N, CA, C and O atoms as CSV, one atom per row, in Angstrom:
chain,resi,resn,atom,element,x,y,z
A,1,MET,N,N,-5.736,11.961,11.888
A,1,MET,CA,C,-4.328,11.300,12.843
A,1,MET,C,C,-3.088,12.155,13.128
A,1,MET,O,O,-2.545,12.935,12.346
A,2,SER,N,N,-2.707,11.842,14.500
A,2,SER,CA,C,-2.199,12.955,15.011
A,2,SER,C,C,-0.678,12.667,14.745
A,2,SER,O,O,0.201,13.488,15.005
A,3,SER,N,N,-0.472,11.560,14.261
A,3,SER,CA,C,1.290,11.672,13.859
A,3,SER,C,C,1.280,10.773,12.975
A,3,SER,O,O,0.215,10.168,12.850
A,4,GLU,N,N,2.360,10.410,12.135
A,4,GLU,CA,C,3.110,9.902,11.013
A,4,GLU,C,C,2.984,8.474,11.491
A,4,GLU,O,O,2.665,7.641,10.643
A,5,LEU,N,N,3.268,7.930,13.197
A,5,LEU,CA,C,3.217,6.595,13.389
A,5,LEU,C,C,1.570,5.839,13.191
A,5,LEU,O,O,1.214,4.661,13.155
A,6,GLU,N,N,0.740,7.284,13.078
A,6,GLU,CA,C,-0.567,6.520,13.083
A,6,GLU,C,C,-0.989,6.629,11.792
A,6,GLU,O,O,-2.148,6.278,11.570
A,7,VAL,N,N,-0.525,6.911,11.159
A,7,VAL,CA,C,-0.238,7.083,9.561
A,7,VAL,C,C,0.125,5.523,9.382
A,7,VAL,O,O,-0.879,4.951,8.959
A,8,LEU,N,N,1.065,4.744,9.531
A,8,LEU,CA,C,1.628,4.013,9.128
A,8,LEU,C,C,1.253,2.623,9.241
A,8,LEU,O,O,1.400,1.631,8.527
A,9,ALA,N,N,0.459,2.977,10.912
A,9,ALA,CA,C,-0.528,1.837,11.393
A,9,ALA,C,C,-1.389,1.465,10.536
A,9,ALA,O,O,-1.567,0.273,10.285
A,10,VAL,N,N,-2.216,2.666,9.816
A,10,VAL,CA,C,-3.532,2.733,9.489
A,10,VAL,C,C,-3.092,2.059,7.833
A,10,VAL,O,O,-3.891,1.613,7.009
A,11,TYR,N,N,-1.817,2.145,7.715
A,11,TYR,CA,C,-1.309,2.100,6.247
A,11,TYR,C,C,-0.985,0.369,6.129
A,11,TYR,O,O,-1.111,-0.315,5.113
A,12,GLY,N,N,-0.528,-0.093,7.506
A,12,GLY,CA,C,-0.809,-1.513,7.687
A,12,GLY,C,C,-1.888,-1.934,7.336
A,12,GLY,O,O,-1.867,-2.866,6.532
A,13,LEU,N,N,-3.236,-1.404,7.808
A,13,LEU,CA,C,-4.397,-1.859,8.040
A,13,LEU,C,C,-4.951,-2.098,6.724
A,13,LEU,O,O,-5.733,-3.031,6.543
A,14,VAL,N,N,-4.545,-1.200,5.654
A,14,VAL,CA,C,-5.214,-1.029,4.017
A,14,VAL,C,C,-4.182,-2.638,3.493
A,14,VAL,O,O,-4.809,-3.601,3.053
A,15,ILE,N,N,-2.832,-2.698,3.609
A,15,ILE,CA,C,-2.147,-3.837,3.508
A,15,ILE,C,C,-2.886,-5.059,3.429
A,15,ILE,O,O,-3.208,-5.773,2.479
A,16,ILE,N,N,-3.126,-5.139,5.012
A,16,ILE,CA,C,-4.261,-6.632,5.494
A,16,ILE,C,C,-5.484,-6.451,4.812
A,16,ILE,O,O,-5.783,-7.475,4.198
A,17,LEU,N,N,-6.299,-5.546,4.686
A,17,LEU,CA,C,-7.253,-5.460,3.936
A,17,LEU,C,C,-7.670,-5.664,2.139
A,17,LEU,O,O,-8.704,-5.992,1.557
A,18,THR,N,N,-6.267,-5.277,1.676
A,18,THR,CA,C,-6.317,-5.213,0.113
A,18,THR,C,C,-5.988,-7.231,0.255
A,18,THR,O,O,-6.383,-8.046,-0.579
A,19,ILE,N,N,-5.375,-7.487,1.239
A,19,ILE,CA,C,-5.012,-9.437,0.750
A,19,ILE,C,C,-6.239,-9.913,1.477
A,19,ILE,O,O,-6.249,-11.131,1.659
A,20,VAL,N,N,-7.081,-9.373,1.850
A,20,VAL,CA,C,-8.288,-10.594,2.560
A,20,VAL,C,C,-9.526,-10.341,1.298
A,20,VAL,O,O,-10.331,-11.203,0.946
A,21,LEU,N,N,-9.408,-8.574,0.602
A,21,LEU,CA,C,-10.151,-8.912,-0.275
A,21,LEU,C,C,-9.663,-9.935,-1.617
A,21,LEU,O,O,-10.438,-10.691,-2.203
A,22,GLN,N,N,-8.429,-9.790,-1.893
A,22,GLN,CA,C,-7.765,-10.310,-2.898
A,22,GLN,C,C,-7.772,-11.977,-3.025
A,22,GLN,O,O,-7.545,-12.712,-3.986
A,23,VAL,N,N,-8.227,-12.327,-1.267
A,23,VAL,CA,C,-8.342,-13.266,-0.892
A,23,VAL,C,C,-9.987,-14.421,-1.315
A,23,VAL,O,O,-10.148,-15.625,-1.514
A,24,LEU,N,N,-10.917,-13.180,-1.283
A,24,LEU,CA,C,-12.375,-13.322,-1.322
A,24,LEU,C,C,-12.885,-13.209,-2.528
A,24,LEU,O,O,-14.051,-13.458,-2.837
A,25,ALA,N,N,-11.804,-12.735,-3.413
A,25,ALA,CA,C,-11.768,-12.369,-5.097
A,25,ALA,C,C,-10.956,-13.474,-5.398
A,25,ALA,O,O,-10.548,-13.261,-6.540
A,26,THR,N,N,-10.702,-14.069,-5.171
A,26,THR,CA,C,-9.484,-15.491,-5.513
A,26,THR,C,C,-10.635,-16.553,-5.342
A,26,THR,O,O,-10.886,-17.345,-6.250
A,27,LEU,N,N,-11.257,-16.547,-4.272
A,27,LEU,CA,C,-12.688,-17.763,-4.202
A,27,LEU,C,C,-13.316,-18.566,-5.570
A,27,LEU,O,O,-13.407,-19.761,-5.851
A,28,PRO,N,N,-13.706,-17.313,-6.280
A,28,PRO,CA,C,-14.619,-17.604,-6.988
A,28,PRO,C,C,-13.788,-18.556,-8.384
A,28,PRO,O,O,-14.351,-19.327,-9.160
A,29,GLN,N,N,-12.525,-18.235,-8.359
A,29,GLN,CA,C,-11.347,-18.412,-9.300
A,29,GLN,C,C,-11.291,-20.310,-9.094
A,29,GLN,O,O,-11.566,-21.132,-9.968
A,30,TYR,N,N,-10.851,-20.590,-7.670
A,30,TYR,CA,C,-10.199,-21.559,-7.507
A,30,TYR,C,C,-10.973,-22.250,-5.911
A,30,TYR,O,O,-11.268,-21.398,-5.074
A,31,ASP,N,N,-11.143,-23.112,-5.707
A,31,ASP,CA,C,-12.038,-23.901,-5.174
A,31,ASP,C,C,-11.031,-23.469,-3.303
A,31,ASP,O,O,-9.941,-22.897,-3.291
A,32,LEU,N,N,-11.694,-23.876,-2.141
A,32,LEU,CA,C,-11.085,-23.354,-1.671
A,32,LEU,C,C,-9.935,-24.331,-0.731
A,32,LEU,O,O,-9.219,-23.851,0.148
A,33,SER,N,N,-9.949,-25.777,-1.133
A,33,SER,CA,C,-8.936,-26.347,-0.842
A,33,SER,C,C,-7.834,-26.143,-1.666
A,33,SER,O,O,-6.888,-26.414,-0.926
A,34,TYR,N,N,-7.182,-25.686,-3.241
A,34,TYR,CA,C,-6.140,-25.033,-3.349
A,34,TYR,C,C,-5.598,-23.591,-2.434
A,34,TYR,O,O,-4.431,-23.338,-2.136
A,35,LEU,N,N,-6.597,-22.919,-2.167
A,35,LEU,CA,C,-6.365,-21.951,-0.873
A,35,LEU,C,C,-6.181,-22.143,0.333
A,35,LEU,O,O,-5.749,-21.227,1.032
A,36,VAL,N,N,-6.447,-23.297,0.821
A,36,VAL,CA,C,-5.576,-23.945,2.152
A,36,VAL,C,C,-4.489,-24.805,1.858
A,36,VAL,O,O,-3.619,-25.041,2.696
A,37,GLY,N,N,-4.487,-25.334,0.604
A,37,GLY,CA,C,-3.664,-26.622,0.617
A,37,GLY,C,C,-1.990,-25.340,0.588
A,37,GLY,O,O,-1.851,-24.165,0.930
A,38,PRO,N,N,-0.935,-26.492,-0.062
A,38,PRO,CA,C,0.397,-26.062,-0.027
A,38,PRO,C,C,0.679,-25.155,-0.697
A,38,PRO,O,O,1.475,-24.290,-0.331
A,39,ARG,N,N,-0.231,-25.158,-2.429
A,39,ARG,CA,C,-0.058,-24.159,-3.440
A,39,ARG,C,C,1.710,-24.674,-4.436
A,39,ARG,O,O,2.602,-24.014,-4.970
A,40,ASP,N,N,1.447,-26.167,-4.234
A,40,ASP,CA,C,2.679,-26.712,-4.872
A,40,ASP,C,C,3.057,-26.313,-6.296
A,40,ASP,O,O,4.172,-26.160,-6.794
A,41,GLN,N,N,1.106,-26.110,-7.136
A,41,GLN,CA,C,1.364,-25.553,-8.571
A,41,GLN,C,C,0.620,-24.303,-8.624
A,41,GLN,O,O,-0.566,-24.031,-8.440
A,42,THR,N,N,1.573,-23.671,-8.907
A,42,THR,CA,C,0.795,-21.926,-9.261
A,42,THR,C,C,0.155,-22.074,-10.207
A,42,THR,O,O,0.330,-22.690,-11.259
A,43,ARG,N,N,-0.735,-21.399,-9.758
A,43,ARG,CA,C,-1.975,-20.787,-10.838
A,43,ARG,C,C,-1.745,-19.489,-10.882
A,43,ARG,O,O,-1.153,-19.012,-9.914
A,44,GLU,N,N,-2.158,-18.552,-12.038
A,44,GLU,CA,C,-2.429,-17.386,-12.221
A,44,GLU,C,C,-4.178,-17.090,-11.969
A,44,GLU,O,O,-5.256,-17.569,-12.322
A,45,LEU,N,N,-3.544,-15.772,-10.962
A,45,LEU,CA,C,-4.812,-15.192,-10.713
A,45,LEU,C,C,-5.521,-14.013,-11.951
A,45,LEU,O,O,-4.875,-13.051,-12.366
A,46,ASN,N,N,-6.517,-14.239,-12.264
A,46,ASN,CA,C,-7.376,-13.227,-13.520
A,46,ASN,C,C,-7.867,-12.402,-13.018
A,46,ASN,O,O,-7.850,-12.498,-11.790
A,47,GLY,N,N,-8.526,-11.229,-13.566
A,47,GLY,CA,C,-9.254,-10.716,-13.253
A,47,GLY,C,C,-9.035,-9.668,-12.212
A,47,GLY,O,O,-7.897,-9.208,-12.125
A,48,LEU,N,N,-10.083,-9.170,-11.307
A,48,LEU,CA,C,-9.861,-8.598,-9.820
A,48,LEU,C,C,-9.254,-9.044,-9.000
A,48,LEU,O,O,-8.594,-8.224,-8.362
A,49,ALA,N,N,-9.133,-10.604,-8.549
A,49,ALA,CA,C,-8.354,-10.946,-7.697
A,49,ALA,C,C,-6.871,-11.150,-8.114
A,49,ALA,O,O,-6.107,-11.455,-7.198
A,50,GLY,N,N,-6.111,-10.966,-9.948
A,50,GLY,CA,C,-5.246,-10.463,-10.110
A,50,GLY,C,C,-4.556,-9.524,-9.966
A,50,GLY,O,O,-3.357,-9.418,-9.709
A,51,ARG,N,N,-5.337,-8.811,-10.136
A,51,ARG,CA,C,-5.006,-6.913,-10.135
A,51,ARG,C,C,-4.916,-6.539,-8.517
A,51,ARG,O,O,-4.115,-5.749,-8.017
A,52,LEU,N,N,-6.144,-7.457,-7.687
A,52,LEU,CA,C,-5.499,-7.113,-6.008
A,52,LEU,C,C,-4.245,-7.811,-5.600
A,52,LEU,O,O,-3.590,-7.406,-4.640
A,53,ALA,N,N,-3.826,-9.058,-6.447
A,53,ALA,CA,C,-2.853,-9.365,-5.987
A,53,ALA,C,C,-1.550,-8.594,-6.253
A,53,ALA,O,O,-0.572,-8.506,-5.510
A,54,ARG,N,N,-1.699,-8.177,-7.191
A,54,ARG,CA,C,-0.513,-7.632,-7.746
A,54,ARG,C,C,-0.766,-6.178,-7.012
A,54,ARG,O,O,0.287,-5.546,-6.935
A,55,ALA,N,N,-1.998,-5.436,-6.407
A,55,ALA,CA,C,-1.666,-4.473,-5.843
A,55,ALA,C,C,-1.042,-4.411,-4.577
A,55,ALA,O,O,-0.267,-3.541,-4.178
A,56,SER,N,N,-1.633,-5.857,-3.720
A,56,SER,CA,C,-1.148,-6.238,-2.384
A,56,SER,C,C,0.635,-6.003,-2.357
A,56,SER,O,O,1.375,-5.418,-1.565
A,57,THR,N,N,0.852,-6.676,-3.478
A,57,THR,CA,C,2.731,-6.920,-3.923
A,57,THR,C,C,3.031,-5.245,-3.790
A,57,THR,O,O,3.556,-4.744,-2.795
A,58,ASN,N,N,2.645,-4.576,-4.849
A,58,ASN,CA,C,3.264,-3.234,-4.564
A,58,ASN,C,C,2.850,-2.582,-3.684
A,58,ASN,O,O,3.497,-1.548,-3.516
A,59,ASN,N,N,1.489,-2.825,-2.584
A,59,ASN,CA,C,1.614,-2.058,-1.218
A,59,ASN,C,C,2.937,-2.462,-0.170
A,59,ASN,O,O,3.735,-1.649,0.294
A,60,VAL,N,N,2.932,-3.907,0.056
A,60,VAL,CA,C,4.156,-4.144,0.614
A,60,VAL,C,C,5.320,-3.820,0.356
A,60,VAL,O,O,6.212,-3.708,1.197
A,61,THR,N,N,5.433,-3.632,-0.864
A,61,THR,CA,C,7.157,-2.591,-1.588
A,61,THR,C,C,6.918,-1.469,-1.251
A,61,THR,O,O,7.950,-0.837,-1.025
A,62,ALA,N,N,5.791,-0.781,-1.074
A,62,ALA,CA,C,5.408,0.891,-0.426
A,62,ALA,C,C,6.177,1.034,0.713
A,62,ALA,O,O,6.943,1.922,1.086
A,63,LEU,N,N,5.611,-0.643,1.477
A,63,LEU,CA,C,5.666,-0.189,2.899
A,63,LEU,C,C,7.184,0.172,3.288
A,63,LEU,O,O,7.633,1.139,3.904
A,64,ALA,N,N,8.028,-1.313,2.519
A,64,ALA,CA,C,9.297,-0.567,2.424
A,64,ALA,C,C,10.287,0.312,2.447
A,64,ALA,O,O,11.421,0.362,2.923
A,65,TYR,N,N,9.397,1.185,1.644
A,65,TYR,CA,C,10.308,2.318,1.455
A,65,TYR,C,C,9.399,3.802,2.692
A,65,TYR,O,O,9.841,4.834,3.197
A,66,PHE,N,N,8.671,3.442,2.705
A,66,PHE,CA,C,7.353,4.373,3.158
A,66,PHE,C,C,8.257,4.188,4.959
A,66,PHE,O,O,9.039,4.994,5.463
A,67,ALA,N,N,7.745,2.795,5.568
A,67,ALA,CA,C,8.029,2.851,6.903
A,67,ALA,C,C,9.767,3.123,7.383
A,67,ALA,O,O,9.966,3.168,8.597
A,68,PRO,N,N,10.697,3.258,6.668
A,68,PRO,CA,C,11.450,4.040,6.995
A,68,PRO,C,C,11.755,5.632,7.294
A,68,PRO,O,O,12.539,6.225,8.036
A,69,ALA,N,N,11.125,5.877,6.702
A,69,ALA,CA,C,11.115,7.787,6.230
A,69,ALA,C,C,10.216,7.955,7.436
A,69,ALA,O,O,10.619,8.875,8.149
A,70,VAL,N,N,9.196,7.398,7.862
A,70,VAL,CA,C,8.205,7.581,8.728
A,70,VAL,C,C,8.818,7.123,9.993
A,70,VAL,O,O,8.463,7.953,10.830
A,71,LEU,N,N,9.438,6.371,10.472
A,71,LEU,CA,C,10.307,6.165,11.847
A,71,LEU,C,C,11.688,7.007,11.565
A,71,LEU,O,O,12.041,7.619,12.573
A,72,VAL,N,N,12.445,7.162,10.575
A,72,VAL,CA,C,13.226,7.905,11.065
A,72,VAL,C,C,13.088,9.614,11.278
A,72,VAL,O,O,14.082,10.254,11.620
A,73,THR,N,N,11.914,10.211,11.069
A,73,THR,CA,C,11.810,11.908,11.123
A,73,THR,C,C,11.590,11.586,12.536
A,73,THR,O,O,12.462,12.143,13.202
A,74,PRO,N,N,10.594,10.761,13.429
A,74,PRO,CA,C,10.940,11.482,14.645
A,74,PRO,C,C,11.899,11.611,15.624
A,74,PRO,O,O,12.000,12.355,16.599
A,75,VAL,N,N,12.746,10.526,15.056
A,75,VAL,CA,C,13.949,10.363,15.721
A,75,VAL,C,C,14.653,11.647,15.265
A,75,VAL,O,O,15.136,12.166,16.271
A,76,HIS,N,N,14.792,12.033,14.689
A,76,HIS,CA,C,15.424,13.440,13.910
A,76,HIS,C,C,14.836,14.563,14.088
A,76,HIS,O,O,15.196,15.666,13.676
A,77,GLY,N,N,13.450,14.156,15.027
A,77,GLY,CA,C,13.006,15.339,15.674
A,77,GLY,C,C,12.518,16.284,14.444
A,77,GLY,O,O,12.828,17.433,14.128
A,78,GLN,N,N,11.867,15.588,14.032
A,78,GLN,CA,C,12.092,16.291,12.406
A,78,GLN,C,C,10.092,16.205,11.508
A,78,GLN,O,O,9.675,16.269,10.352
A,79,THR,N,N,9.277,15.992,13.254
A,79,THR,CA,C,7.927,15.893,12.807
A,79,THR,C,C,7.983,17.142,13.010
A,79,THR,O,O,8.596,17.821,13.833
A,80,THR,N,N,7.136,17.435,12.002
A,80,THR,CA,C,6.123,18.806,11.577
A,80,THR,C,C,4.739,18.651,11.248
A,80,THR,O,O,4.229,17.552,11.464
A,81,ALA,N,N,3.754,19.970,10.550
A,81,ALA,CA,C,2.738,19.617,10.534
A,81,ALA,C,C,2.870,18.902,8.960
A,81,ALA,O,O,2.014,18.119,8.549
A,82,ALA,N,N,4.077,19.299,8.154
A,82,ALA,CA,C,4.336,18.978,6.446
A,82,ALA,C,C,4.630,17.816,6.345
A,82,ALA,O,O,4.706,17.043,5.390
A,83,ALA,N,N,4.794,17.732,7.391
A,83,ALA,CA,C,5.550,15.743,7.674
A,83,ALA,C,C,4.657,14.909,7.836
A,83,ALA,O,O,4.497,13.810,7.306
A,84,LEU,N,N,3.795,15.696,8.931
A,84,LEU,CA,C,2.438,14.641,8.803
A,84,LEU,C,C,1.222,14.547,7.856
A,84,LEU,O,O,0.477,13.581,7.689
A,85,LEU,N,N,1.178,16.008,7.154
A,85,LEU,CA,C,0.640,15.775,5.666
A,85,LEU,C,C,1.090,14.886,4.820
A,85,LEU,O,O,0.391,13.958,4.413
A,86,ALA,N,N,2.287,15.079,4.475
A,86,ALA,CA,C,2.849,14.036,3.445
A,86,ALA,C,C,2.265,12.695,3.812
A,86,ALA,O,O,1.382,12.205,3.108
A,87,ALA,N,N,2.728,12.076,4.897
A,87,ALA,CA,C,2.638,11.197,5.284
A,87,ALA,C,C,0.520,10.640,4.877
A,87,ALA,O,O,0.001,9.594,4.489
A,88,GLN,N,N,-0.035,12.032,5.259
A,88,GLN,CA,C,-1.774,11.209,5.260
A,88,GLN,C,C,-1.494,11.379,3.344
A,88,GLN,O,O,-1.842,10.278,2.917
A,89,ILE,N,N,-1.209,11.926,2.580
A,89,ILE,CA,C,-1.627,12.430,1.349
A,89,ILE,C,C,-1.063,10.590,0.912
A,89,ILE,O,O,-1.768,9.766,0.330
A,90,PHE,N,N,0.531,10.348,1.468
A,90,PHE,CA,C,0.568,9.172,1.065
A,90,PHE,C,C,-0.245,7.996,1.307
A,90,PHE,O,O,-0.497,7.164,0.435
A,91,LEU,N,N,-0.584,7.951,2.309
A,91,LEU,CA,C,-1.524,7.144,2.529
A,91,LEU,C,C,-3.214,7.159,2.078
A,91,LEU,O,O,-3.920,6.151,2.074
A,92,PHE,N,N,-3.650,8.478,1.724
A,92,PHE,CA,C,-4.610,8.613,0.861
A,92,PHE,C,C,-4.521,8.014,-1.264
A,92,PHE,O,O,-5.314,7.475,-2.036
A,93,ALA,N,N,-3.333,8.452,-1.347
A,93,ALA,CA,C,-2.544,8.192,-2.751
A,93,ALA,C,C,-2.375,6.734,-2.585
A,93,ALA,O,O,-2.603,6.143,-3.640
A,94,ARG,N,N,-2.096,6.071,-1.740
A,94,ARG,CA,C,-2.003,4.568,-1.641
A,94,ARG,C,C,-3.508,3.694,-1.416
A,94,ARG,O,O,-3.478,2.467,-1.503
A,95,ILE,N,N,-4.178,4.062,-1.265
A,95,ILE,CA,C,-5.677,3.405,-0.865
A,95,ILE,C,C,-6.513,4.313,-2.087
A,95,ILE,O,O,-7.662,3.876,-2.138
A,96,VAL,N,N,-6.331,5.315,-2.979
A,96,VAL,CA,C,-7.175,5.565,-4.344
A,96,VAL,C,C,-6.033,4.432,-4.647
A,96,VAL,O,O,-6.502,3.366,-4.246
A,97,TYR,N,N,-4.675,4.218,-5.212
A,97,TYR,CA,C,-4.066,3.346,-5.956
A,97,TYR,C,C,-5.020,1.918,-5.957
A,97,TYR,O,O,-5.691,1.441,-6.873
A,98,VAL,N,N,-4.859,1.556,-4.913
A,98,VAL,CA,C,-5.727,0.034,-4.541
A,98,VAL,C,C,-6.988,0.306,-5.417
A,98,VAL,O,O,-7.386,-0.447,-6.306
A,99,GLY,N,N,-7.311,0.968,-5.208
A,99,GLY,CA,C,-8.765,0.806,-5.797
A,99,GLY,C,C,-9.205,1.665,-7.168
A,99,GLY,O,O,-10.312,1.522,-7.688
A,100,PHE,N,N,-8.331,2.443,-7.601
A,100,PHE,CA,C,-7.876,2.219,-9.207
A,100,PHE,C,C,-7.270,0.926,-9.750
A,100,PHE,O,O,-7.735,0.508,-10.810
A,101,TYR,N,N,-6.344,0.278,-9.190
A,101,TYR,CA,C,-5.803,-1.001,-9.656
A,101,TYR,C,C,-7.352,-1.892,-9.643
A,101,TYR,O,O,-7.853,-2.381,-10.656
A,102,ALA,N,N,-7.913,-1.956,-8.339
A,102,ALA,CA,C,-8.707,-3.188,-8.437
A,102,ALA,C,C,-10.189,-3.242,-10.054
A,102,ALA,O,O,-10.692,-4.131,-10.740
A,103,LEU,N,N,-10.329,-1.550,-9.939
A,103,LEU,CA,C,-11.429,-1.420,-11.152
A,103,LEU,C,C,-10.211,-1.348,-12.414
A,103,LEU,O,O,-10.463,-0.371,-13.119
A,104,GLY,N,N,-9.402,-1.834,-12.734
A,104,GLY,CA,C,-8.380,-1.297,-13.927
A,104,GLY,C,C,-7.693,-0.282,-14.774
A,104,GLY,O,O,-7.232,-0.497,-15.894
A,105,VAL,N,N,-7.668,1.088,-13.986
A,105,VAL,CA,C,-7.945,2.348,-14.072
A,105,VAL,C,C,-6.422,2.322,-14.058
A,105,VAL,O,O,-5.813,2.241,-12.991
A,106,PRO,N,N,-5.748,2.395,-15.336
A,106,PRO,CA,C,-4.179,2.267,-15.433
A,106,PRO,C,C,-3.922,3.946,-15.449
A,106,PRO,O,O,-4.013,4.445,-14.328
A,107,TRP,N,N,-3.654,4.773,-16.411
A,107,TRP,CA,C,-3.290,6.127,-15.521
A,107,TRP,C,C,-3.261,7.299,-14.162
A,107,TRP,O,O,-2.466,8.123,-13.711
A,108,LEU,N,N,-5.123,6.625,-13.741
A,108,LEU,CA,C,-4.846,7.386,-12.738
A,108,LEU,C,C,-4.517,6.327,-11.739
A,108,LEU,O,O,-4.376,6.654,-10.561
A,109,ARG,N,N,-4.391,5.144,-12.096
A,109,ARG,CA,C,-3.694,4.132,-10.986
A,109,ARG,C,C,-1.961,4.660,-10.649
A,109,ARG,O,O,-1.516,4.877,-9.522
A,110,THR,N,N,-1.160,4.784,-12.003
A,110,THR,CA,C,0.321,5.501,-11.941
A,110,THR,C,C,0.581,6.747,-11.215
A,110,THR,O,O,1.573,7.141,-10.601
A,111,ILE,N,N,-1.228,7.563,-11.579
A,111,ILE,CA,C,-0.272,8.646,-10.731
A,111,ILE,C,C,-0.382,8.784,-9.462
A,111,ILE,O,O,0.473,9.401,-8.827
A,112,SER,N,N,-1.523,8.198,-8.846
A,112,SER,CA,C,-1.997,8.113,-7.479
A,112,SER,C,C,-0.765,7.690,-7.066
A,112,SER,O,O,-0.222,8.378,-6.202
A,113,TRP,N,N,-0.081,6.534,-7.554
A,113,TRP,CA,C,1.164,5.965,-7.424
A,113,TRP,C,C,2.661,7.024,-7.085
A,113,TRP,O,O,3.440,7.254,-6.160
A,114,GLY,N,N,2.442,7.387,-8.338
A,114,GLY,CA,C,3.399,8.663,-8.254
A,114,GLY,C,C,3.260,9.559,-6.955
A,114,GLY,O,O,4.142,10.184,-6.367
A,115,ILE,N,N,2.038,9.459,-6.695
A,115,ILE,CA,C,1.632,11.039,-5.392
A,115,ILE,C,C,2.128,10.178,-4.651
A,115,ILE,O,O,2.747,10.898,-3.868
A,116,GLY,N,N,2.335,8.983,-4.277
A,116,GLY,CA,C,2.384,8.255,-2.894
A,116,GLY,C,C,3.783,8.110,-2.981
A,116,GLY,O,O,4.247,8.015,-1.844
A,117,LEU,N,N,4.849,8.038,-4.057
A,117,LEU,CA,C,5.927,8.148,-3.913
A,117,LEU,C,C,6.760,9.662,-3.862
A,117,LEU,O,O,7.981,9.728,-3.721
A,118,VAL,N,N,6.257,10.332,-3.942
A,118,VAL,CA,C,6.663,11.955,-4.025
A,118,VAL,C,C,6.911,12.297,-2.645
A,118,VAL,O,O,7.902,12.790,-2.105
A,119,SER,N,N,5.328,11.771,-2.007
A,119,SER,CA,C,5.400,11.833,-0.446
A,119,SER,C,C,6.046,11.470,0.494
A,119,SER,O,O,6.386,12.134,1.473
A,120,ALA,N,N,6.334,9.995,0.169
A,120,ALA,CA,C,7.474,9.150,0.344
A,120,ALA,C,C,8.632,9.891,0.739
A,120,ALA,O,O,9.044,10.174,1.864
A,121,ILE,N,N,9.191,10.216,-0.685
A,121,ILE,CA,C,10.399,11.236,-1.031
A,121,ILE,C,C,10.676,12.100,0.096
A,121,ILE,O,O,11.713,12.015,0.753
A,122,TYR,N,N,9.595,13.071,0.357
A,122,TYR,CA,C,9.260,14.513,0.766
A,122,TYR,C,C,9.691,14.082,2.006
A,122,TYR,O,O,10.580,14.757,2.525
A,123,LEU,N,N,9.027,12.553,2.957
A,123,LEU,CA,C,9.310,12.567,4.043
A,123,LEU,C,C,11.024,12.035,4.199
A,123,LEU,O,O,11.600,12.076,5.286
A,124,TYR,N,N,11.604,11.607,3.091
A,124,TYR,CA,C,12.943,11.634,3.450
A,124,TYR,C,C,14.013,12.703,3.650
A,124,TYR,O,O,15.066,12.788,4.283
A,125,GLY,N,N,13.121,13.671,2.646
A,125,GLY,CA,C,13.836,14.820,2.517
A,125,GLY,C,C,13.530,15.657,4.194
A,125,GLY,O,O,14.412,16.283,4.781
A,126,VAL,N,N,12.565,15.534,4.553
A,126,VAL,CA,C,12.320,15.936,6.292
A,126,VAL,C,C,12.772,15.768,7.030
A,126,VAL,O,O,12.886,16.611,7.919
A,127,ALA,N,N,13.459,14.199,7.113
A,127,ALA,CA,C,14.233,13.538,7.850
A,127,ALA,C,C,15.319,13.445,7.935
A,127,ALA,O,O,15.804,13.159,9.030
A,128,LEU,N,N,16.232,13.676,6.677
A,128,LEU,CA,C,17.504,13.921,6.503
A,128,LEU,C,C,18.022,14.987,6.645
A,128,LEU,O,O,19.050,14.985,7.323
A,129,LEU,N,N,17.502,16.419,6.036
A,129,LEU,CA,C,17.939,17.284,5.871
A,129,LEU,C,C,17.772,18.066,7.227
A,129,LEU,O,O,18.224,19.205,7.343
């Protein structure tokens, strides 16, 4: 990938894919009429569907802190190879995070989450310093 913005776009696709996988994993638990209905009665998702739902929520939260760092970096003229690498590490860590979460692997999931967070913090440092 040639820019942090491309990494951000790919991350958006990762979020969409995670949501699609979560919906597919939900189908065996709840019939299609519940999924297309108004969902006035909330139901708890279990197993893989629940883990993917929580990973999706966490991915959207991560997008909220990753996107500003990526968007501010080029505005301040701070796009560097290191910033691009940090964005790529963030993306890789988040993809691994979803996989570990889906499989129910707690420690590696947390480590990958932390790597992604540190990468985003680094991008803020590049953008603001």
